[in-house]
C-alpha positions, 0 to 999 in steps of 0.5 A, spaced: 954 853 798 953 846 800 948 843 804 953 842 810 954 850 811 946 850 812 947 846 818 949 852 823 941 853 823 935 851 825 929 854 822 929 855 815 924 861 812 921 860 805 918 865 800 913 862 796 913 865 789 919 864 785 924 861 790 920 855 792 914 855 786 915 857 779 908 861 778 910 865 773 906 862 767 899 862 772 901 869 775 902 874 769 896 870 765 891 871 770 894 878 770 892 879 763 886 876 763 883 879 768 885 886 764 882 884 758 875 882 762 875 889 764 877 892 758 882 896 761 889 898 757 895 896 760 903 897 758 905 889 756 912 891 757 912 893 765 909 886 766 913 882 771 912 878 776 916 879 783 913 886 786 907 886 790 900 886 787 899 893 787 905 895 785 904 891 778 898 894 777 900 901 778 906 900 773 903 897 767 896 902 768 898 908 772 892 911 768 888 907 772 884 911 779 884 908 785 877 904 785 879 902 778 886 899 781 882 895 787 878 893 781 883 889 777 886 886 783 880 883 786 879 881 778 885 878 778 885 874 784 879 871 782 881 870 775 887 866 779 884 862 783 879 860 778 885 858 775 887 852 780 895 854 778 895 849 773 901 851 770 905 853 777 911 847 779 916 847 784 923 849 782 927 843 781 930 839 788 925 843 792 922 837 794 929 833 796 932 840 798 926 841 804 926 833 805 934 834 807 932 839 812 927 835 815 931 830 815 937 833 819 932 835 825 931 843 822 924 846 822 921 849 815 916 856 815 913 859 809 913 867 809 909 870 803 906 876 800 900 871 798 894 871 801 892 865 806 887 861 801 891 861 795 897 859 798 894 853 802 892 851 795 897 852 792 902 848 797 897 842 797 897 842 790 905 842 790 905 836 795 909 840 800 904 844 805 905 839 811 913 840 811 911 847 814 910 848 821 907 855 820 905 858 813 905 866 815 901 870 810 899 877 810 892 874 813 894 869 817 892 873 823 886 877 820 891 882 820 894 885 813 902 885 815 908 886 811 913 881 810 918 883 816 912 883 820 910 876 819 917 874 820 918 877 827 911 875 828 913 867 827 920 868 832 916 871 837 910 866 836 916 860 837 921 864 841 926 862 835 933 865 836 934 870 830 940 868 829 939 861 828 934 863 822 935 864 816 930 867 810 930 864 803 928 868 798 928 871 791 927 879 791 930 885 794 924 885 799 926 878 801 932 879 804 930 886 807 925 882 811 930 878 814 934 882 816 929 886 819 927 880 823 934 879 825 936 873 820 941 871 816 939 871 808 940 866 803 938 869 796 935 865 790 939 867 783 933 863 779 928 867 781 924 873 779 929 877 783 932 883 778 939 887 778 937 890 785 936 883 788 943 880 785 946 887 789 943 886 796 948 883 800 945 876 801 949 873 806 948 867 801 947 866 794 946 860 790 942 858 783 939 851 784 937 847 789 941 841 786 947 844 788 945 845 795 943 837 794 
């Protein structure tokens, strides 16, 4: 995959965790601290980043009831925010790649499952927030949107041609969301995706941003 191959697209949509940012240490550390604070037991062998938070909680602690799972999620979010994302960094080459797209006249967007407040804080901390025309989160319009709905909303909001849009992500749900919105898709192989992602038949794959530069 070469940068020149991407010039056929006008609009680029990026997942955040595992695609633009390496947040694994902060996210997993905050989950562990939240469980320790609450005194809840969990299966550490099943703790992994990538799935939605409710799915992570269900996988590592199936013994919890609905109220306890909700408490675990709230506690995680508080611990995660308090940590100020000190261990979260950009994947190598991200800033340069985004700048090269902007220099080529392309428009950039974020589409993430992370809530608005931490998304904005992370992007500010990483120094790339102002590179995006719109940052799509589940609560960006006051509702609880899925990632496919976020993508469709942005396409409609800016009257975009889906065929000129590329969704870049690191998990199978990212690829499925892009397809749902009628976009082409590109998978980042060095993120948090599992085997199902590698078999997702994304239109393109890449292992590093440096190779795109």
